[in-house]
C-alpha positions as CSV (number, residue, x, y, z in Angstrom):
1,M,103.3,356.3,-79.2
2,K,106.1,355.1,-76.9
3,H,103.6,354.9,-74.1
4,T,101.2,352.9,-76.2
5,L,103.9,350.5,-77.2
6,T,104.8,349.9,-73.6
7,I,101.2,349.1,-72.7
8,L,100.9,346.7,-75.6
9,I,104.0,344.8,-74.6
10,A,102.7,344.5,-71.0
11,L,99.4,343.1,-72.2
12,M,101.2,340.5,-74.3
13,L,103.3,339.3,-71.4
14,L,100.3,339.0,-69.1
15,A,98.4,336.9,-71.7
16,A,101.4,334.6,-72.0
17,C,101.5,334.0,-68.3
18,T,97.8,333.1,-67.9
19,S,97.6,330.7,-70.9
20,A,100.9,328.8,-70.6
21,P,100.4,325.1,-69.6
22,T,101.7,324.1,-66.1
23,A,103.6,320.9,-65.1
24,T,100.8,319.5,-63.0
25,P,98.5,318.1,-65.7
26,T,101.3,316.3,-67.5
27,A,102.5,314.6,-64.3
28,A,99.1,313.5,-63.0
29,P,98.8,310.2,-64.8
30,T,102.2,309.0,-63.4
31,A,101.3,310.0,-59.9
32,T,98.2,307.8,-59.9
33,L,100.3,304.7,-60.6
34,L,102.5,305.0,-57.5
35,P,101.9,302.4,-54.8
36,T,102.5,304.7,-51.9
37,A,98.8,304.7,-51.0
38,T,99.0,301.0,-49.9
39,F,102.0,301.3,-47.6
40,T,101.5,300.9,-43.9
41,P,103.7,303.0,-41.6
42,T,106.1,300.0,-41.1
43,Q,106.6,299.9,-44.9
44,L,107.9,303.4,-45.3
45,P,111.4,303.3,-46.9
46,T,114.0,303.1,-44.2
47,A,117.4,301.4,-43.8
48,T,115.6,298.2,-42.9
49,S,112.6,298.6,-45.2
50,T,113.3,295.5,-47.2
51,A,113.2,293.2,-44.2
52,T,110.2,295.0,-42.8
53,L,108.2,294.4,-46.0
54,T,108.8,290.7,-46.0
55,A,108.0,290.2,-42.3
56,T,104.9,292.3,-41.9
57,P,101.6,290.4,-42.6
58,R,99.4,291.8,-45.2
59,A,96.0,293.1,-44.3
60,T,94.4,289.9,-45.6
61,D,96.4,287.9,-43.0
62,T,94.6,289.5,-40.1
63,P,92.9,286.6,-38.1
64,R,89.2,286.3,-38.8
65,P,86.7,285.4,-36.1
66,T,86.6,281.8,-37.5
67,D,90.3,281.5,-36.8
68,T,89.9,281.5,-33.0
69,P,91.3,278.4,-31.3
70,R,89.0,275.4,-31.4
71,P,88.0,273.7,-28.1
72,P,90.0,270.6,-27.2
73,T,88.7,267.2,-28.2
74,L,87.8,264.4,-25.7
75,R,90.9,262.6,-27.0
76,E,93.2,265.5,-26.3
77,L,91.8,266.0,-22.8
78,A,91.9,262.3,-22.0
79,E,95.5,262.0,-23.1
80,K,96.5,264.8,-20.7
81,R,94.7,262.9,-17.9
82,G,96.5,259.6,-18.8
83,I,93.2,257.8,-19.5
84,K,91.7,256.1,-22.6
85,I,88.5,257.5,-23.9
86,G,87.2,255.0,-26.5
87,T,84.3,254.0,-28.7
88,Q,83.2,251.0,-30.7
89,V,83.7,251.4,-34.5
90,I,81.8,249.2,-36.8
91,W,83.4,247.8,-40.0
92,E,80.5,248.7,-42.2
93,R,81.2,252.4,-41.8
94,I,84.7,251.9,-42.9
95,V,83.9,250.2,-46.2
96,N,80.8,252.3,-47.0
97,T,82.4,255.6,-48.2
98,R,78.9,257.2,-48.5
99,L,78.5,256.8,-44.7
100,S,82.1,257.0,-43.5
101,Q,82.1,260.7,-43.2
102,P,81.8,262.3,-40.7
103,Y,81.6,259.0,-38.8
104,L,85.3,258.1,-39.1
105,G,86.4,261.7,-38.7
106,I,84.7,262.0,-35.3
107,A,86.0,258.6,-34.2
108,A,89.6,259.4,-35.0
109,N,89.5,263.0,-33.6
110,E,87.6,262.4,-30.4
111,F,88.8,259.0,-29.2
112,N,92.1,257.3,-28.5
113,Q,90.9,253.8,-28.1
114,L,88.8,251.6,-30.4
115,I,86.5,248.7,-29.4
116,A,86.9,246.5,-32.4
117,D,83.9,245.1,-34.2
118,G,83.9,241.9,-36.1
119,F,85.4,239.4,-33.6
120,N,82.4,237.1,-33.4
121,W,83.1,233.4,-34.1
122,G,80.4,233.3,-36.7
123,G,76.9,232.8,-35.3
124,T,73.5,234.2,-36.3
125,N,74.4,237.6,-34.9
126,A,77.7,237.8,-36.8
127,S,76.1,239.8,-39.6
128,G,78.5,238.7,-42.3
129,K,81.6,239.2,-40.2
130,A,82.4,235.7,-38.9
131,I,86.0,235.4,-37.7
132,H,85.9,231.6,-37.3
133,P,83.1,230.4,-39.7
134,E,84.4,226.8,-40.1
135,R,86.3,224.5,-37.8
136,N,89.6,224.9,-39.6
137,R,89.1,228.3,-41.2
138,F,89.6,231.8,-40.0
139,D,88.6,235.0,-41.8
140,F,90.1,238.3,-40.5
141,S,89.0,240.5,-43.4
142,K,86.4,242.4,-41.4
143,P,88.3,243.0,-38.1
144,D,91.4,243.8,-40.1
145,L,89.6,246.8,-41.5
146,V,88.8,248.1,-38.0
147,V,92.2,247.3,-36.5
148,D,94.0,248.9,-39.4
149,F,91.9,252.1,-39.1
150,A,92.8,252.3,-35.4
151,I,96.5,251.8,-36.0
152,K,96.5,254.4,-38.8
153,N,95.0,256.9,-36.3
154,N,97.1,256.0,-33.3
155,M,94.3,254.5,-31.3
156,S,94.8,251.5,-29.0
157,V,92.6,248.5,-29.8
158,H,90.4,246.3,-27.6
159,A,89.0,243.0,-28.9
160,D,87.0,239.9,-27.8
161,L,87.9,236.2,-27.6
162,I,85.4,234.0,-25.8
163,W,81.7,234.6,-25.5
164,G,79.2,231.8,-25.2
165,P,75.5,232.7,-25.0
166,Y,73.3,230.2,-26.9
167,Y,69.9,230.4,-25.1
168,D,68.6,232.2,-28.2
169,L,69.8,230.5,-31.3
170,K,68.6,233.3,-33.4
171,N,71.0,235.7,-31.7
172,T,74.2,233.8,-30.8
173,P,77.9,234.6,-31.6
174,L,78.6,230.9,-32.0
175,P,78.6,229.0,-35.4
176,D,76.6,225.9,-36.1
177,W,79.7,223.8,-36.6
178,L,80.4,224.3,-32.9
179,L,76.8,224.4,-31.5
180,K,75.6,221.3,-33.3
181,S,78.8,219.3,-32.6
182,T,79.5,216.4,-30.3
183,F,83.0,217.4,-29.4
184,S,84.5,215.9,-26.3
185,R,85.7,218.0,-23.4
186,D,89.3,217.7,-24.5
187,E,88.4,218.6,-28.1
188,L,86.6,221.7,-26.9
189,K,89.6,222.8,-24.9
190,S,91.7,222.3,-28.0
191,I,89.3,224.4,-30.1
192,M,89.3,227.2,-27.5
193,R,93.1,227.1,-27.4
194,E,93.4,227.2,-31.2
195,H,91.0,230.1,-31.5
196,I,92.7,232.2,-28.8
197,Q,96.2,231.5,-30.2
198,T,95.2,232.2,-33.8
199,V,93.5,235.5,-33.1
200,M,96.1,236.8,-30.7
201,N,99.1,235.8,-32.9
202,H,97.4,237.4,-35.9
203,Y,97.1,240.7,-33.9
204,K,100.1,240.6,-31.8
205,G,101.6,244.1,-31.5
206,K,98.3,245.6,-32.7
207,V,95.6,244.7,-30.2
208,R,96.5,246.1,-26.8
209,S,93.9,244.5,-24.6
210,Y,91.4,241.6,-24.8
211,T,88.1,240.7,-23.2
212,V,89.2,237.1,-22.7
213,V,85.8,236.0,-21.4
214,N,82.7,238.1,-22.0
215,E,79.6,237.8,-19.8
216,P,80.2,234.4,-18.2
217,Y,76.9,233.0,-17.0
218,T,77.4,230.2,-14.5
219,Y,74.1,230.1,-12.6
220,K,71.9,228.2,-15.0
221,S,72.3,225.6,-17.7
222,G,71.3,226.3,-21.2
223,V,72.6,229.9,-21.1
224,D,76.4,229.7,-21.6
225,F,77.8,227.1,-24.1
226,W,81.2,226.9,-22.5
227,Y,80.0,226.7,-18.9
228,D,77.6,223.9,-19.8
229,R,80.4,221.8,-21.4
230,L,83.5,222.7,-19.3
231,G,82.1,224.2,-16.1
232,T,83.4,227.3,-14.4
233,E,86.9,226.1,-15.2
234,F,86.4,227.4,-18.8
235,I,87.2,230.9,-17.5
236,D,90.6,229.9,-16.0
237,I,91.4,227.8,-19.1
238,A,90.7,230.7,-21.5
239,F,92.8,233.2,-19.4
240,Q,95.7,230.6,-19.2
241,F,95.7,230.2,-23.0
242,A,95.6,234.0,-23.5
243,R,98.4,234.7,-21.1
244,E,100.7,232.0,-22.7
245,T,100.0,233.4,-26.2
246,D,100.7,237.1,-25.6
247,P,102.1,237.9,-22.1
248,T,102.2,241.6,-23.0
249,A,98.4,241.9,-23.7
250,I,96.0,243.3,-21.0
251,L,93.6,240.5,-20.1
252,I,90.1,241.4,-19.0
253,L,87.1,239.7,-17.6
254,N,84.1,241.6,-18.9
255,D,80.6,241.5,-17.6
256,C,77.3,243.2,-18.0
257,C,75.8,243.8,-14.5
258,G,78.5,244.4,-12.0
259,N,78.4,248.2,-11.7
260,E,77.7,248.3,-8.0
261,V,79.1,246.4,-4.9
262,A,75.9,244.4,-4.2
263,G,74.5,241.8,-6.6
264,Q,75.1,238.3,-7.8
265,R,77.0,239.3,-10.9
266,A,79.2,241.8,-9.0
267,D,80.1,239.2,-6.4
268,F,80.8,236.6,-8.9
269,D,83.1,238.9,-10.9
270,Y,84.9,239.9,-7.8
271,Q,85.6,236.4,-6.6
272,T,86.5,235.2,-10.1
273,A,88.9,238.2,-10.6
274,K,90.5,237.5,-7.2
275,R,91.1,233.8,-8.1
276,L,92.5,234.7,-11.5
277,K,94.7,237.4,-10.0
278,G,96.2,234.8,-7.6
279,K,97.3,232.8,-10.6
280,G,98.7,235.9,-12.4
281,L,96.2,235.5,-15.2
282,I,94.2,238.7,-15.1
283,D,94.9,242.4,-15.4
284,G,91.4,244.0,-15.2
285,V,87.7,243.8,-15.0
286,G,85.5,245.3,-17.6
287,L,82.2,247.0,-16.6
288,Q,79.5,247.1,-19.2
289,M,77.4,250.1,-18.2
290,H,74.3,250.1,-20.4
291,L,72.4,252.3,-18.0
292,D,68.7,253.1,-17.8
293,G,68.5,256.9,-17.6
294,A,65.5,256.6,-15.3
295,K,67.4,254.4,-12.8
296,P,71.1,255.0,-12.9
297,P,73.5,253.7,-10.3
298,K,74.7,256.0,-7.6
299,K,78.1,257.5,-8.2
300,A,79.3,256.6,-4.7
301,D,78.4,253.0,-5.2
302,V,80.2,252.7,-8.5
303,I,83.3,254.2,-7.0
304,A,83.2,251.8,-4.1
305,N,82.9,248.9,-6.4
306,M,85.8,250.0,-8.5
307,K,88.0,250.5,-5.5
308,R,87.4,247.0,-4.1
309,F,88.8,245.6,-7.3
310,G,91.7,247.9,-6.9
311,E,92.3,246.4,-3.5
312,I,93.0,243.0,-5.0
313,G,95.3,244.5,-7.6
314,V,92.9,244.5,-10.6
315,A,92.2,247.6,-12.7
316,I,88.8,248.7,-14.0
317,Y,87.9,249.3,-17.6
318,V,84.5,250.7,-18.6
319,T,84.1,248.8,-21.8
320,E,80.5,249.6,-23.0
321,F,78.8,252.8,-21.9
322,D,75.6,254.4,-22.9
323,V,72.5,255.8,-21.3
324,D,69.1,254.7,-22.5
325,L,66.5,257.5,-22.4
326,T,63.5,255.4,-23.2
327,N,62.1,255.6,-19.7
328,V,63.1,259.2,-19.1
329,Q,60.2,261.7,-19.2
330,G,60.1,265.4,-20.1
331,T,61.0,267.5,-23.1
332,Q,63.9,266.4,-25.3
333,A,66.1,269.1,-23.9
334,E,65.2,267.9,-20.3
335,R,65.9,264.3,-21.3
336,Y,69.3,265.2,-22.8
337,E,70.2,267.2,-19.7
338,R,69.4,264.2,-17.5
339,Q,71.5,262.0,-19.7
340,A,74.4,264.5,-19.5
341,E,74.3,264.4,-15.6
342,I,74.7,260.6,-15.8
343,Y,77.5,260.7,-18.2
344,R,79.2,263.3,-16.0
345,D,78.7,261.2,-12.8
346,M,80.0,258.0,-14.3
347,L,83.1,259.5,-15.9
348,E,83.8,261.3,-12.7
349,A,83.5,258.0,-10.8
350,C,86.0,256.5,-13.2
351,L,88.5,259.2,-12.6
352,E,87.9,259.5,-8.9
353,S,88.3,255.8,-8.3
354,A,92.0,256.2,-9.3
355,I,92.0,252.6,-10.8
356,C,89.8,253.1,-13.8
357,K,92.0,253.0,-16.9
358,S,89.5,253.6,-19.7
359,F,86.0,254.9,-20.4
360,N,84.6,253.4,-23.6
361,L,81.3,254.2,-25.3
362,F,79.3,251.5,-27.1
363,G,79.4,253.6,-30.2
364,F,79.1,257.4,-30.2
365,T,76.2,258.3,-32.5
366,D,72.5,257.4,-32.2
367,D,72.6,256.7,-35.9
368,V,74.2,253.2,-35.4
369,S,73.2,252.6,-31.7
370,W,72.6,248.9,-30.9
371,L,69.4,250.0,-29.2
372,K,68.2,251.7,-32.3
373,N,68.9,248.5,-34.2
374,R,66.7,246.7,-31.8
375,G,63.8,249.0,-32.4
376,R,64.2,251.4,-29.5
377,L,64.1,254.5,-31.5
378,N,63.6,256.8,-28.5
379,A,66.6,255.5,-26.6
380,N,69.0,258.3,-27.8
381,A,71.7,256.7,-25.7
382,L,74.9,258.2,-27.2
383,P,76.5,261.6,-27.0
384,F,76.1,262.4,-30.7
385,D,72.6,262.4,-32.3
386,D,71.8,260.6,-35.6
387,K,72.9,263.8,-37.4
388,Y,76.3,263.7,-35.7
389,T,75.5,266.8,-33.6
390,P,77.0,266.7,-30.1
391,K,74.5,266.5,-27.3
392,P,74.9,267.8,-23.8
393,A,76.4,264.5,-22.8
394,Y,79.4,265.2,-25.0
395,F,80.0,268.6,-23.4
396,A,79.6,267.1,-20.0
397,M,82.3,264.5,-20.7
398,R,84.6,267.3,-22.1
399,D,84.1,269.4,-19.0
400,V,84.9,266.4,-16.7
401,L,88.1,265.6,-18.6
402,A,89.0,269.3,-18.5
403,G,88.6,269.4,-14.7
404,K,85.6,271.7,-14.8
């Protein structure tokens, strides 16, 4: 009986041990709420654990592939080289918000100089942006938009003063009140002085440089209004008025066909600049370089021409640059590569001449190219296509400015 009782007690003790609940199941819910699983090694509790937690980036802060540094813009590279890289900006794209982006974004990001649109006196090609529409009235509303955009984006501004083509009355910058007048020689001088003084005083401190006289044509009557009425002297008169009005402005003689040393226009521009420099009236010569992609000038000739102006103390400003592909054969890719070579050569010529201060495009997108507006839809002359996609010409310029 005693033995049986002992066995019975032992069995009861064994049953109690196997059926009693353990501590693990009751603690499990608490354990799953602890944040230890998300700690990195640097977050382990130490004497400096608080500072470590606030300084260590979270996993979501790890740089993504899209966070890699972006390539430098033309503007950034040009500023490092001490040169202006510019573009024409048209006022219509400032007021039309539907079209202003990405147009204005590219203009502000890629360029540090702006060629101002809207400075025509008020002729048939003024397109609603006449600056001097009546004898005694000026209207700065359109050019103000462009200049204010440039100032806001820390871009220097270049504008025009005197331009006199009237051989095609359907495409002239001069208003009827001037063209159809019988003003005397002295009255015309007074009108020119008033125009120059009014414009330059209005933009004093805002416009850095001026084309005082644009495309003077002194070889044939019926072409240039000012030459026909005042003779070649009109150039000197205009520069004198401009210098007196704003002595701090950069004054430029701008012409269309003087890219190389040889040629009637190149020789005329050189002799005119030399005469004006002797009078202390000129600072630079502007080269309009609207190039035919099938027949571009040689880089060495362009450099030689730039340097000869430097020898008489006159700087060079490329004021209107594009490369027309109308006559260039091949696939579109081949045409674009040819264009890129020309952009590269001419920008290199500007830099290598050591006297070229700016390289300005006549717009930057084919969407609003002056050639497209004249019906040359295959010109594709600018470094961004009509969808604002950069072409090889853009990357060629970027490489040149980067020294590649």
